[in-house]
All heavy atoms as TSV, in Angstrom:
chain	resi	resn	atom	element	x	y	z
A	1	MET	N	N	8.611	-35.912	-166.378
A	1	MET	CA	C	8.917	-36.783	-165.262
A	1	MET	C	C	9.675	-36.015	-164.181
A	1	MET	O	O	9.528	-36.276	-163.017
A	1	MET	CB	C	9.713	-37.993	-165.728
A	1	MET	CG	C	9.912	-38.968	-164.591
A	1	MET	SD	S	10.713	-40.479	-165.046
A	1	MET	CE	C	9.349	-41.407	-165.663
A	2	GLY	N	N	10.493	-35.040	-164.552
A	2	GLY	CA	C	11.232	-34.245	-163.588
A	2	GLY	C	C	10.319	-33.474	-162.666
A	2	GLY	O	O	10.612	-33.277	-161.495
A	3	CYS	N	N	9.196	-33.032	-163.193
A	3	CYS	CA	C	8.234	-32.276	-162.397
A	3	CYS	C	C	7.609	-33.169	-161.326
A	3	CYS	O	O	7.412	-32.740	-160.193
A	3	CYS	CB	C	7.175	-31.688	-163.317
A	3	CYS	SG	S	6.210	-30.376	-162.563
A	4	ALA	N	N	7.304	-34.399	-161.672
A	4	ALA	CA	C	6.712	-35.343	-160.716
A	4	ALA	C	C	7.692	-35.650	-159.597
A	4	ALA	O	O	7.303	-35.782	-158.434
A	4	ALA	CB	C	6.279	-36.619	-161.423
A	5	MET	N	N	8.982	-35.737	-159.922
A	5	MET	CA	C	9.992	-36.013	-158.905
A	5	MET	C	C	10.118	-34.834	-157.950
A	5	MET	O	O	10.257	-35.020	-156.742
A	5	MET	CB	C	11.339	-36.331	-159.551
A	5	MET	CG	C	11.363	-37.685	-160.239
A	5	MET	SD	S	12.947	-38.054	-160.958
A	5	MET	CE	C	13.930	-38.315	-159.516
A	6	GLN	N	N	10.040	-33.629	-158.490
A	6	GLN	CA	C	10.098	-32.438	-157.644
A	6	GLN	C	C	8.909	-32.396	-156.692
A	6	GLN	O	O	9.053	-32.060	-155.518
A	6	GLN	CB	C	10.111	-31.171	-158.500
A	6	GLN	CG	C	11.466	-30.720	-158.923
A	6	GLN	CD	C	11.397	-29.396	-159.668
A	6	GLN	OE1	O	10.369	-29.066	-160.262
A	6	GLN	NE2	N	12.487	-28.645	-159.635
A	7	GLU	N	N	7.741	-32.731	-157.205
A	7	GLU	CA	C	6.539	-32.740	-156.357
A	7	GLU	C	C	6.677	-33.775	-155.251
A	7	GLU	O	O	6.301	-33.522	-154.101
A	7	GLU	CB	C	5.301	-33.010	-157.195
A	7	GLU	CG	C	4.893	-31.841	-158.068
A	7	GLU	CD	C	3.687	-32.151	-158.946
A	7	GLU	OE1	O	3.037	-33.198	-158.720
A	7	GLU	OE2	O	3.408	-31.341	-159.845
A	8	ARG	N	N	7.225	-34.945	-155.587
A	8	ARG	CA	C	7.424	-35.992	-154.587
A	8	ARG	C	C	8.411	-35.538	-153.523
A	8	ARG	O	O	8.207	-35.773	-152.321
A	8	ARG	CB	C	7.924	-37.277	-155.253
A	8	ARG	CG	C	6.922	-38.409	-155.096
A	8	ARG	CD	C	7.431	-39.695	-155.665
A	8	ARG	NE	N	7.093	-39.685	-157.090
A	8	ARG	CZ	C	7.835	-40.191	-158.058
A	8	ARG	NH1	N	8.979	-40.777	-157.782
A	8	ARG	NH2	N	7.455	-40.136	-159.306
A	9	GLU	N	N	9.474	-34.897	-153.936
A	9	GLU	CA	C	10.460	-34.391	-152.975
A	9	GLU	C	C	9.846	-33.325	-152.080
A	9	GLU	O	O	10.098	-33.296	-150.869
A	9	GLU	CB	C	11.669	-33.820	-153.717
A	9	GLU	CG	C	12.545	-34.866	-154.355
A	9	GLU	CD	C	13.686	-34.270	-155.176
A	9	GLU	OE1	O	13.872	-33.035	-155.126
A	9	GLU	OE2	O	14.366	-35.037	-155.858
A	10	GLN	N	N	9.029	-32.462	-152.660
A	10	GLN	CA	C	8.357	-31.441	-151.858
A	10	GLN	C	C	7.380	-32.087	-150.880
A	10	GLN	O	O	7.292	-31.671	-149.725
A	10	GLN	CB	C	7.628	-30.451	-152.761
A	10	GLN	CG	C	8.549	-29.518	-153.498
A	10	GLN	CD	C	7.818	-28.596	-154.471
A	10	GLN	OE1	O	6.644	-28.817	-154.780
A	10	GLN	NE2	N	8.507	-27.578	-154.954
A	11	ASP	N	N	6.655	-33.101	-151.329
A	11	ASP	CA	C	5.736	-33.817	-150.433
A	11	ASP	C	C	6.500	-34.461	-149.289
A	11	ASP	O	O	6.061	-34.414	-148.134
A	11	ASP	CB	C	4.944	-34.875	-151.198
A	11	ASP	CG	C	3.850	-34.291	-152.073
A	11	ASP	OD1	O	3.517	-33.101	-151.892
A	11	ASP	OD2	O	3.322	-35.026	-152.942
A	12	ASN	N	N	7.643	-35.077	-149.610
A	12	ASN	CA	C	8.449	-35.705	-148.564
A	12	ASN	C	C	8.940	-34.660	-147.570
A	12	ASN	O	O	8.955	-34.907	-146.362
A	12	ASN	CB	C	9.633	-36.449	-149.182
A	12	ASN	CG	C	9.215	-37.709	-149.896
A	12	ASN	OD1	O	8.139	-38.248	-149.660
A	12	ASN	ND2	N	10.063	-38.181	-150.805
A	13	GLU	N	N	9.350	-33.504	-148.068
A	13	GLU	CA	C	9.814	-32.435	-147.196
A	13	GLU	C	C	8.678	-31.934	-146.298
A	13	GLU	O	O	8.866	-31.702	-145.104
A	13	GLU	CB	C	10.394	-31.285	-148.028
A	13	GLU	CG	C	10.865	-30.096	-147.222
A	13	GLU	CD	C	12.048	-30.401	-146.339
A	13	GLU	OE1	O	12.775	-31.382	-146.610
A	13	GLU	OE2	O	12.240	-29.666	-145.355
A	14	VAL	N	N	7.492	-31.785	-146.868
A	14	VAL	CA	C	6.334	-31.331	-146.091
A	14	VAL	C	C	6.001	-32.362	-145.017
A	14	VAL	O	O	5.754	-32.003	-143.859
A	14	VAL	CB	C	5.120	-31.077	-147.019
A	14	VAL	CG1	C	3.851	-30.913	-146.205
A	14	VAL	CG2	C	5.361	-29.857	-147.894
A	15	HIS	N	N	6.028	-33.639	-145.367
A	15	HIS	CA	C	5.720	-34.683	-144.380
A	15	HIS	C	C	6.777	-34.726	-143.277
A	15	HIS	O	O	6.454	-34.907	-142.099
A	15	HIS	CB	C	5.600	-36.046	-145.056
A	15	HIS	CG	C	4.322	-36.214	-145.813
A	15	HIS	ND1	N	4.260	-36.153	-147.172
A	15	HIS	CD2	C	3.050	-36.422	-145.382
A	15	HIS	CE1	C	3.012	-36.320	-147.564
A	15	HIS	NE2	N	2.248	-36.472	-146.494
A	16	ARG	N	N	8.053	-34.542	-143.635
A	16	ARG	CA	C	9.114	-34.530	-142.641
A	16	ARG	C	C	8.933	-33.346	-141.690
A	16	ARG	O	O	9.014	-33.485	-140.472
A	16	ARG	CB	C	10.483	-34.441	-143.314
A	16	ARG	CG	C	11.641	-34.531	-142.325
A	16	ARG	CD	C	12.964	-34.130	-142.942
A	16	ARG	NE	N	12.984	-32.746	-143.391
A	16	ARG	CZ	C	13.108	-31.685	-142.582
A	16	ARG	NH1	N	13.181	-31.853	-141.278
A	16	ARG	NH2	N	13.133	-30.458	-143.068
A	17	ARG	N	N	8.640	-32.201	-142.253
A	17	ARG	CA	C	8.438	-31.002	-141.437
A	17	ARG	C	C	7.216	-31.162	-140.529
A	17	ARG	O	O	7.234	-30.752	-139.360
A	17	ARG	CB	C	8.266	-29.776	-142.359
A	17	ARG	CG	C	8.139	-28.481	-141.643
A	17	ARG	CD	C	9.449	-28.066	-141.007
A	17	ARG	NE	N	9.277	-26.775	-140.365
A	17	ARG	CZ	C	9.673	-26.505	-139.135
A	17	ARG	NH1	N	10.312	-27.398	-138.435
A	17	ARG	NH2	N	9.464	-25.322	-138.621
A	18	LEU	N	N	6.162	-31.766	-141.044
A	18	LEU	CA	C	4.954	-31.996	-140.257
A	18	LEU	C	C	5.247	-32.926	-139.080
A	18	LEU	O	O	4.804	-32.670	-137.950
A	18	LEU	CB	C	3.853	-32.580	-141.143
A	18	LEU	CG	C	2.499	-32.794	-140.495
A	18	LEU	CD1	C	1.935	-31.490	-139.952
A	18	LEU	CD2	C	1.538	-33.405	-141.497
A	19	ARG	N	N	6.020	-33.978	-139.309
A	19	ARG	CA	C	6.395	-34.893	-138.218
A	19	ARG	C	C	7.220	-34.155	-137.162
A	19	ARG	O	O	7.020	-34.354	-135.962
A	19	ARG	CB	C	7.174	-36.085	-138.758
A	19	ARG	CG	C	6.312	-37.159	-139.385
A	19	ARG	CD	C	7.094	-38.443	-139.633
A	19	ARG	NE	N	8.321	-38.214	-140.390
A	19	ARG	CZ	C	8.431	-38.210	-141.709
A	19	ARG	NH1	N	7.362	-38.444	-142.449
A	19	ARG	NH2	N	9.592	-38.011	-142.297
A	20	ASP	N	N	8.151	-33.301	-137.612
A	20	ASP	CA	C	8.957	-32.515	-136.676
A	20	ASP	C	C	8.069	-31.606	-135.826
A	20	ASP	O	O	8.237	-31.515	-134.609
A	20	ASP	CB	C	9.979	-31.663	-137.418
A	20	ASP	CG	C	11.098	-32.481	-138.052
A	20	ASP	OD1	O	11.238	-33.674	-137.702
A	20	ASP	OD2	O	11.817	-31.915	-138.903
A	21	LEU	N	N	7.127	-30.942	-136.466
A	21	LEU	CA	C	6.228	-30.038	-135.735
A	21	LEU	C	C	5.337	-30.800	-134.766
A	21	LEU	O	O	5.092	-30.328	-133.646
A	21	LEU	CB	C	5.388	-29.219	-136.710
A	21	LEU	CG	C	6.159	-28.166	-137.508
A	21	LEU	CD1	C	5.257	-27.542	-138.571
A	21	LEU	CD2	C	6.714	-27.086	-136.593
A	22	GLN	N	N	4.872	-31.976	-135.156
A	22	GLN	CA	C	4.044	-32.782	-134.255
A	22	GLN	C	C	4.851	-33.195	-133.029
A	22	GLN	O	O	4.336	-33.195	-131.908
A	22	GLN	CB	C	3.501	-34.011	-134.981
A	22	GLN	CG	C	2.393	-33.693	-135.947
A	22	GLN	CD	C	1.973	-34.885	-136.795
A	22	GLN	OE1	O	2.750	-35.809	-137.033
A	22	GLN	NE2	N	0.737	-34.868	-137.256
A	23	GLY	N	N	6.113	-33.524	-133.231
A	23	GLY	CA	C	6.981	-33.857	-132.104
A	23	GLY	C	C	7.167	-32.678	-131.172
A	23	GLY	O	O	7.138	-32.828	-129.945
A	24	GLN	N	N	7.342	-31.489	-131.745
A	24	GLN	CA	C	7.498	-30.291	-130.921
A	24	GLN	C	C	6.221	-29.989	-130.138
A	24	GLN	O	O	6.283	-29.602	-128.969
A	24	GLN	CB	C	7.870	-29.096	-131.795
A	24	GLN	CG	C	9.266	-29.170	-132.370
A	24	GLN	CD	C	9.572	-28.000	-133.285
A	24	GLN	OE1	O	8.865	-26.998	-133.309
A	24	GLN	NE2	N	10.649	-28.122	-134.046
A	25	VAL	N	N	5.078	-30.181	-130.769
A	25	VAL	CA	C	3.796	-29.955	-130.087
A	25	VAL	C	C	3.666	-30.914	-128.909
A	25	VAL	O	O	3.266	-30.520	-127.811
A	25	VAL	CB	C	2.609	-30.096	-131.064
A	25	VAL	CG1	C	1.292	-30.196	-130.313
A	25	VAL	CG2	C	2.576	-28.936	-132.034
A	26	GLU	N	N	4.025	-32.182	-129.108
A	26	GLU	CA	C	3.951	-33.163	-128.011
A	26	GLU	C	C	4.899	-32.780	-126.877
A	26	GLU	O	O	4.533	-32.868	-125.705
A	26	GLU	CB	C	4.261	-34.565	-128.533
A	26	GLU	CG	C	3.133	-35.186	-129.312
A	26	GLU	CD	C	1.857	-35.311	-128.501
A	26	GLU	OE1	O	1.908	-35.748	-127.329
A	26	GLU	OE2	O	0.801	-34.956	-129.039
A	27	ASP	N	N	6.111	-32.348	-127.220
A	27	ASP	CA	C	7.064	-31.926	-126.193
A	27	ASP	C	C	6.521	-30.741	-125.403
A	27	ASP	O	O	6.613	-30.704	-124.171
A	27	ASP	CB	C	8.403	-31.552	-126.819
A	27	ASP	CG	C	9.157	-32.756	-127.371
A	27	ASP	OD1	O	8.793	-33.900	-127.023
A	27	ASP	OD2	O	10.104	-32.537	-128.162
A	28	LEU	N	N	5.963	-29.766	-126.103
A	28	LEU	CA	C	5.398	-28.593	-125.426
A	28	LEU	C	C	4.194	-28.960	-124.572
A	28	LEU	O	O	4.018	-28.432	-123.468
A	28	LEU	CB	C	5.026	-27.518	-126.447
A	28	LEU	CG	C	6.210	-26.815	-127.107
A	28	LEU	CD1	C	5.730	-25.937	-128.250
A	28	LEU	CD2	C	6.983	-26.000	-126.094
A	29	ARG	N	N	3.369	-29.871	-125.058
A	29	ARG	CA	C	2.204	-30.314	-124.283
A	29	ARG	C	C	2.664	-30.972	-122.982
A	29	ARG	O	O	2.101	-30.707	-121.906
A	29	ARG	CB	C	1.372	-31.293	-125.116
A	29	ARG	CG	C	0.110	-31.761	-124.387
A	29	ARG	CD	C	-0.723	-32.660	-125.250
A	29	ARG	NE	N	-1.248	-31.872	-126.358
A	29	ARG	CZ	C	-1.472	-32.348	-127.568
A	29	ARG	NH1	N	-1.232	-33.599	-127.850
A	29	ARG	NH2	N	-1.957	-31.570	-128.509
A	30	ASN	N	N	3.687	-31.805	-123.065
A	30	ASN	CA	C	4.211	-32.448	-121.857
A	30	ASN	C	C	4.785	-31.419	-120.895
A	30	ASN	O	O	4.586	-31.517	-119.682
A	30	ASN	CB	C	5.278	-33.483	-122.224
A	30	ASN	CG	C	4.692	-34.691	-122.907
A	30	ASN	OD1	O	3.524	-35.021	-122.732
A	30	ASN	ND2	N	5.491	-35.356	-123.716
A	31	LEU	N	N	5.488	-30.424	-121.427
A	31	LEU	CA	C	6.050	-29.373	-120.582
A	31	LEU	C	C	4.954	-28.578	-119.882
A	31	LEU	O	O	5.026	-28.323	-118.680
A	31	LEU	CB	C	6.935	-28.445	-121.412
A	31	LEU	CG	C	7.534	-27.253	-120.674
A	31	LEU	CD1	C	8.452	-27.716	-119.552
A	31	LEU	CD2	C	8.285	-26.368	-121.653
A	32	VAL	N	N	3.924	-28.199	-120.622
A	32	VAL	CA	C	2.812	-27.442	-120.039
A	32	VAL	C	C	2.128	-28.264	-118.957
A	32	VAL	O	O	1.831	-27.753	-117.872
A	32	VAL	CB	C	1.809	-27.002	-121.131
A	32	VAL	CG1	C	0.509	-26.512	-120.520
A	32	VAL	CG2	C	2.418	-25.934	-122.011
A	33	ASN	N	N	1.891	-29.541	-119.212
A	33	ASN	CA	C	1.252	-30.394	-118.204
A	33	ASN	C	C	2.117	-30.506	-116.954
A	33	ASN	O	O	1.601	-30.472	-115.834
A	33	ASN	CB	C	0.961	-31.775	-118.784
A	33	ASN	CG	C	-0.198	-31.749	-119.755
A	33	ASN	OD1	O	-1.050	-30.875	-119.696
A	33	ASN	ND2	N	-0.229	-32.695	-120.669
A	34	THR	N	N	3.424	-30.622	-117.131
A	34	THR	CA	C	4.326	-30.682	-115.983
A	34	THR	C	C	4.282	-29.381	-115.191
A	34	THR	O	O	4.180	-29.393	-113.960
A	34	THR	CB	C	5.772	-30.965	-116.452
A	34	THR	OG1	O	5.796	-32.210	-117.139
A	34	THR	CG2	C	6.729	-30.998	-115.282
A	35	LEU	N	N	4.341	-28.255	-115.896
A	35	LEU	CA	C	4.301	-26.963	-115.207
A	35	LEU	C	C	2.977	-26.758	-114.474
A	35	LEU	O	O	2.955	-26.254	-113.344
A	35	LEU	CB	C	4.542	-25.825	-116.197
A	35	LEU	CG	C	5.959	-25.748	-116.767
A	35	LEU	CD1	C	6.019	-24.720	-117.885
A	35	LEU	CD2	C	6.958	-25.425	-115.682
A	36	LEU	N	N	1.877	-27.143	-115.104
A	36	LEU	CA	C	0.583	-27.011	-114.437
A	36	LEU	C	C	0.506	-27.896	-113.203
A	36	LEU	O	O	-0.054	-27.495	-112.175
A	36	LEU	CB	C	-0.552	-27.347	-115.401
A	36	LEU	CG	C	-0.825	-26.292	-116.474
A	36	LEU	CD1	C	-1.855	-26.813	-117.469
A	36	LEU	CD2	C	-1.296	-25.000	-115.851
A	37	SER	N	N	1.070	-29.087	-113.269
A	37	SER	CA	C	1.089	-29.972	-112.105
A	37	SER	C	C	1.867	-29.347	-110.967
A	37	SER	O	O	1.434	-29.366	-109.811
A	37	SER	CB	C	1.714	-31.325	-112.461
A	37	SER	OG	O	0.914	-32.002	-113.385
A	38	VAL	N	N	3.019	-28.765	-111.276
A	38	VAL	CA	C	3.837	-28.134	-110.248
A	38	VAL	C	C	3.099	-26.944	-109.652
A	38	VAL	O	O	3.062	-26.765	-108.432
A	38	VAL	CB	C	5.198	-27.699	-110.826
A	38	VAL	CG1	C	5.943	-26.791	-109.867
A	38	VAL	CG2	C	6.037	-28.917	-111.174
A	39	ILE	N	N	2.500	-26.139	-110.484
A	39	ILE	CA	C	1.781	-24.954	-110.000
A	39	ILE	C	C	0.616	-25.368	-109.109
A	39	ILE	O	O	0.395	-24.778	-108.046
A	39	ILE	CB	C	1.292	-24.099	-111.184
A	39	ILE	CG1	C	2.480	-23.428	-111.866
A	39	ILE	CG2	C	0.274	-23.056	-110.721
A	39	ILE	CD1	C	2.151	-22.807	-113.205
A	40	CYS	N	N	-0.130	-26.381	-109.515
A	40	CYS	CA	C	-1.299	-26.800	-108.734
A	40	CYS	C	C	-0.902	-27.496	-107.441
A	40	CYS	O	O	-1.601	-27.385	-106.431
A	40	CYS	CB	C	-2.170	-27.731	-109.576
A	40	CYS	SG	S	-2.988	-26.901	-110.934
A	41	GLU	N	N	0.207	-28.209	-107.425
A	41	GLU	CA	C	0.612	-28.961	-106.242
A	41	GLU	C	C	1.403	-28.122	-105.253
A	41	GLU	O	O	1.494	-28.450	-104.090
A	41	GLU	CB	C	1.444	-30.177	-106.657
A	41	GLU	CG	C	0.624	-31.215	-107.395
A	41	GLU	CD	C	1.472	-32.342	-107.940
A	41	GLU	OE1	O	2.687	-32.391	-107.634
A	41	GLU	OE2	O	0.924	-33.171	-108.669
A	42	GLU	N	N	2.008	-27.034	-105.690
A	42	GLU	CA	C	2.858	-26.213	-104.824
A	42	GLU	C	C	2.396	-24.762	-104.832
A	42	GLU	O	O	3.019	-23.908	-105.434
A	42	GLU	CB	C	4.314	-26.298	-105.298
A	42	GLU	CG	C	4.907	-27.684	-105.257
A	42	GLU	CD	C	5.084	-28.186	-103.833
A	42	GLU	OE1	O	5.248	-27.359	-102.912
A	42	GLU	OE2	O	5.039	-29.397	-103.649
A	43	PRO	N	N	1.314	-24.449	-104.146
A	43	PRO	CA	C	0.805	-23.070	-104.157
A	43	PRO	C	C	1.589	-22.145	-103.221
A	43	PRO	O	O	1.076	-21.662	-102.224
A	43	PRO	CB	C	-0.644	-23.229	-103.729
A	43	PRO	CG	C	-0.622	-24.425	-102.829
A	43	PRO	CD	C	0.443	-25.332	-103.389
A	44	ASP	N	N	2.862	-21.941	-103.510
A	44	ASP	CA	C	3.706	-20.996	-102.772
A	44	ASP	C	C	3.782	-21.267	-101.273
A	44	ASP	O	O	3.845	-20.346	-100.470
A	44	ASP	CB	C	3.241	-19.553	-102.996
A	44	ASP	CG	C	3.449	-19.119	-104.434
A	44	ASP	OD1	O	4.303	-19.725	-105.100
A	44	ASP	OD2	O	2.778	-18.193	-104.863
A	45	GLY	N	N	3.766	-22.524	-100.875
A	45	GLY	CA	C	3.934	-22.862	-99.474
A	45	GLY	C	C	2.701	-22.656	-98.632
A	45	GLY	O	O	2.756	-22.751	-97.413
A	46	GLU	N	N	1.579	-22.359	-99.263
A	46	GLU	CA	C	0.354	-22.101	-98.500
A	46	GLU	C	C	-0.029	-23.302	-97.639
A	46	GLU	O	O	-0.464	-23.143	-96.500
A	46	GLU	CB	C	-0.776	-21.749	-99.464
A	46	GLU	CG	C	-2.043	-21.326	-98.773
A	46	GLU	CD	C	-3.110	-20.941	-99.766
A	46	GLU	OE1	O	-2.981	-19.895	-100.410
A	46	GLU	OE2	O	-4.061	-21.731	-99.895
A	47	HIS	N	N	0.156	-24.501	-98.150
A	47	HIS	CA	C	-0.249	-25.703	-97.412
A	47	HIS	C	C	0.658	-25.991	-96.218
A	47	HIS	O	O	0.276	-26.681	-95.293
A	47	HIS	CB	C	-0.288	-26.902	-98.351
A	47	HIS	CG	C	1.040	-27.273	-98.921
A	47	HIS	ND1	N	1.677	-26.493	-99.857
A	47	HIS	CD2	C	1.860	-28.317	-98.668
A	47	HIS	CE1	C	2.835	-27.042	-100.170
A	47	HIS	NE2	N	2.969	-28.148	-99.466
A	48	THR	N	N	1.883	-25.450	-96.211
A	48	THR	CA	C	2.797	-25.690	-95.096
A	48	THR	C	C	2.867	-24.505	-94.145
A	48	THR	O	O	3.554	-24.579	-93.125
A	48	THR	CB	C	4.217	-25.969	-95.622
A	48	THR	OG1	O	4.696	-24.814	-96.301
A	48	THR	CG2	C	4.253	-27.172	-96.542
A	49	GLY	N	N	2.241	-23.401	-94.501
A	49	GLY	CA	C	2.315	-22.214	-93.677
A	49	GLY	C	C	3.503	-21.340	-94.008
A	49	GLY	O	O	3.750	-20.352	-93.335
A	50	ALA	N	N	4.260	-21.707	-95.047
A	50	ALA	CA	C	5.447	-20.945	-95.421
A	50	ALA	C	C	5.120	-19.759	-96.321
A	50	ALA	O	O	5.989	-18.952	-96.608
A	50	ALA	CB	C	6.441	-21.863	-96.129
A	51	ALA	N	N	3.896	-19.660	-96.759
A	51	ALA	CA	C	3.520	-18.560	-97.644
A	51	ALA	C	C	3.501	-17.253	-96.865
A	51	ALA	O	O	3.154	-17.228	-95.681
A	51	ALA	CB	C	2.145	-18.812	-98.251
A	52	PRO	N	N	3.883	-16.160	-97.516
A	52	PRO	CA	C	3.826	-14.869	-96.816
A	52	PRO	C	C	2.381	-14.476	-96.533
A	52	PRO	O	O	1.474	-14.846	-97.263
A	52	PRO	CB	C	4.470	-13.897	-97.811
A	52	PRO	CG	C	4.300	-14.541	-99.139
A	52	PRO	CD	C	4.319	-16.022	-98.893
A	53	THR	N	N	2.187	-13.732	-95.473
A	53	THR	CA	C	0.836	-13.285	-95.142
A	53	THR	C	C	0.720	-11.790	-95.401
A	53	THR	O	O	1.703	-11.050	-95.321
A	53	THR	CB	C	0.500	-13.564	-93.664
A	53	THR	OG1	O	1.462	-12.908	-92.855
A	53	THR	CG2	C	0.511	-15.048	-93.372
A	54	ILE	N	N	-0.470	-11.370	-95.704
A	54	ILE	CA	C	-0.752	-9.956	-95.919
A	54	ILE	C	C	-1.330	-9.410	-94.624
A	54	ILE	O	O	-2.340	-9.930	-94.127
A	54	ILE	CB	C	-1.742	-9.758	-97.086
A	54	ILE	CG1	C	-1.138	-10.299	-98.361
A	54	ILE	CG2	C	-2.123	-8.293	-97.228
A	54	ILE	CD1	C	-2.092	-10.302	-99.546
A	55	GLU	N	N	-0.695	-8.390	-94.090
A	55	GLU	CA	C	-1.160	-7.836	-92.818
A	55	GLU	C	C	-2.592	-7.328	-92.956
A	55	GLU	O	O	-2.908	-6.541	-93.844
A	55	GLU	CB	C	-0.247	-6.693	-92.390
A	55	GLU	CG	C	-0.482	-6.270	-90.962
A	55	GLU	CD	C	0.557	-5.267	-90.502
A	55	GLU	OE1	O	1.741	-5.418	-90.878
A	55	GLU	OE2	O	0.179	-4.337	-89.780
A	56	GLY	N	N	-3.465	-7.828	-92.111
A	56	GLY	CA	C	-4.865	-7.437	-92.139
A	56	GLY	C	C	-5.655	-8.118	-93.227
A	56	GLY	O	O	-6.835	-7.854	-93.414
A	57	GLY	N	N	-5.026	-9.003	-93.980
A	57	GLY	CA	C	-5.699	-9.705	-95.066
A	57	GLY	C	C	-6.081	-11.109	-94.687
A	57	GLY	O	O	-5.895	-11.541	-93.543
A	58	PRO	N	N	-6.631	-11.864	-95.617
A	58	PRO	CA	C	-7.029	-13.242	-95.332
A	58	PRO	C	C	-5.792	-14.105	-95.047
A	58	PRO	O	O	-4.706	-13.833	-95.551
A	58	PRO	CB	C	-7.731	-13.683	-96.608
A	58	PRO	CG	C	-7.146	-12.813	-97.680
A	58	PRO	CD	C	-6.841	-11.505	-97.003
A	59	GLN	N	N	-5.965	-15.112	-94.243
A	59	GLN	CA	C	-4.853	-15.991	-93.883
A	59	GLN	C	C	-4.636	-17.102	-94.912
A	59	GLN	O	O	-3.573	-17.699	-94.944
A	59	GLN	CB	C	-5.098	-16.595	-92.501
A	59	GLN	CG	C	-5.129	-15.552	-91.395
A	59	GLN	CD	C	-3.813	-14.792	-91.304
A	59	GLN	OE1	O	-2.757	-15.382	-91.301
A	59	GLN	NE2	N	-3.897	-13.468	-91.245
A	60	THR	N	N	-5.636	-17.401	-95.713
A	60	THR	CA	C	-5.499	-18.476	-96.705
A	60	THR	C	C	-6.154	-18.050	-98.011
A	60	THR	O	O	-6.730	-16.967	-98.116
A	60	THR	CB	C	-6.166	-19.773	-96.220
A	60	THR	OG1	O	-7.542	-19.527	-95.994
A	60	THR	CG2	C	-5.517	-20.319	-94.977
A	61	ALA	N	N	-6.086	-18.913	-98.985
A	61	ALA	CA	C	-6.752	-18.752	-100.267
A	61	ALA	C	C	-6.159	-17.673	-101.162
A	61	ALA	O	O	-6.844	-17.030	-101.908
A	61	ALA	CB	C	-8.256	-18.522	-100.095
A	62	TYR	N	N	-4.874	-17.448	-101.027
A	62	TYR	CA	C	-4.194	-16.580	-101.983
A	62	TYR	C	C	-2.789	-17.116	-102.202
A	62	TYR	O	O	-2.258	-17.838	-101.370
A	62	TYR	CB	C	-4.141	-15.129	-101.511
A	62	TYR	CG	C	-3.247	-14.906	-100.322
A	62	TYR	CD1	C	-1.918	-14.552	-100.495
A	62	TYR	CD2	C	-3.723	-15.030	-99.030
A	62	TYR	CE1	C	-1.085	-14.355	-99.401
A	62	TYR	CE2	C	-2.905	-14.838	-97.929
A	62	TYR	CZ	C	-1.592	-14.498	-98.120
A	62	TYR	OH	O	-0.780	-14.290	-97.054
A	63	CYS	N	N	-2.223	-16.811	-103.321
A	63	CYS	CA	C	-0.833	-17.166	-103.572
A	63	CYS	C	C	-0.241	-16.153	-104.529
A	63	CYS	O	O	-0.939	-15.356	-105.113
A	63	CYS	CB	C	-0.710	-18.592	-104.120
A	63	CYS	SG	S	-1.479	-18.835	-105.699
A	64	MET	N	N	1.054	-16.191	-104.670
A	64	MET	CA	C	1.745	-15.203	-105.500
A	64	MET	C	C	1.591	-15.533	-106.966
A	64	MET	O	O	1.469	-16.598	-107.373
A	64	MET	CB	C	3.216	-15.158	-105.138
A	64	MET	CG	C	3.414	-14.746	-103.707
A	64	MET	SD	S	5.072	-15.128	-103.222
A	64	MET	CE	C	5.688	-13.530	-102.855
């Protein structure tokens, strides 16, 4: 019976760890989505004309 209790405790530990990891994955997914939104919406000031220009280069369609 002691062996069955150990297995149950190990299963509980594995399930707890799995829930923790799933939470971390969700947090990271939200962070990545937020960062991608910021990157896509703010292309280094290109839309406002604040982006630096390359002398002799194209005036648009590049960012840092």
